[in-house]
Each structure stands twice: as C-alpha cells, then as structure tokens.
N, C-alpha and C positions, 0 to 999 in steps of 0.2 A: 504494500500500500504506500503510495507516495505521500510525502508530508503535506500537511494542510496548505503550506505556502505554494506547493506545486498545484494543488487543486484550485486555489484562488487565482492563479495566474492563467488558467485556461489551457494548461498542458494536457498531454495525453493521459487518460484514465483507463486503466486496464483491470479486469477482474471483477471484484464484488461491487457492482454498481449500487446496490442498496446501501451498503456501508459508506461508499463514497458520497452518495447523495445525502445521507444522514449527517455526515461530517460537515458538508457544505451548509446544510440547513441549520445545524446547531450553532453556527456563528451568530444567529439571531434567535435568542432564547424564547421569544414570543411565537415563533413559527412552529407549526405542528405538521408532521408528515404521517400519512396513513395509506394503506393499500386496500383495495376492494377487488373482488372477482366480479367482473361485469358480465361475463358470459362463459358458458361451457357448451361445446359442440362435439358431436361425434359419439361413436359407440363407447361403452364403458372401458374397453381395452385400448381405445385409440382417441382419447379426448384431446381437444384443443381448448385451452383456457385463455381468456382475455382478462387482463388486470389493468386497473387504473391506479396511478399514484396521485394522491391528493395532498395539496399544500393548503392548510387552513380550510379544508372542505372543497377546494377547487381543483379540478383535474389538471395536472401539469404534464402528464405522460401516460401513454397507453402502450401495452405490449402483449404479445401472444406467445404461447409455448405449450409444450406437451405436458407440463406440470404447472401447478400454481406457482411454485418457486421460480421456475423458468420464466413464466409470464410476468411476475413481479420484477425480476431482474431486467427483463426487456423494457418494462415500463420505466424503471429507474434510469436505464441507459438513455431512453428517449428524452426524459426530463433533463438529464445532464446535458445532452446535446442541445436542447432548446435553450438551456441556460448559458450556452457558449463554451461548454467544455468539450474537448475532443475525446471521442471514445473509439476503441479499436473495432 
C-alpha cells in the first residue's frame, strides 16, 4: 500500500481499492463511506453482482463482479478514478 502522500498526489493505486478509498476519505472525519449491493443477476452458481459505493449517502462509484467483494472492489476503483486517482 502506498503512503497517504502518494494517494493524495494522484499517483498510481494498485491492489485493495476499498482500503485505498477509505484512507482517502478518512482525511475528512465528517465523511462516511458505505457499500450496497444494487443488483444480482444470473443463476445461483454463476451470479453477477453490482455494488455501489456511497459517500454520505450519494453514489460515487459502481462496479460489477462475480462476488460481492469483487463488485465492491470494482466500485471503489471507479470512485478513485473519478476522484482523479490513477488505478491499474
């Protein structure tokens, strides 16, 4: 995990996007991040999940994946990208 200074500068973020997003948001103590599963599609053995990441109740990123965790990571990655951070 890169140091917070690297995160602030808009450098490349690799890996655990949820943790990286949490670290960025925690710089403002009044901000609150949460995740919600917005949709589930497919058969029980082949589901596709859609997750939203919310900042103070407002959607700031959406992602899909074959697990809830993967969808949440994709949503956090999108949010970081929209905030100006470069992701792999």
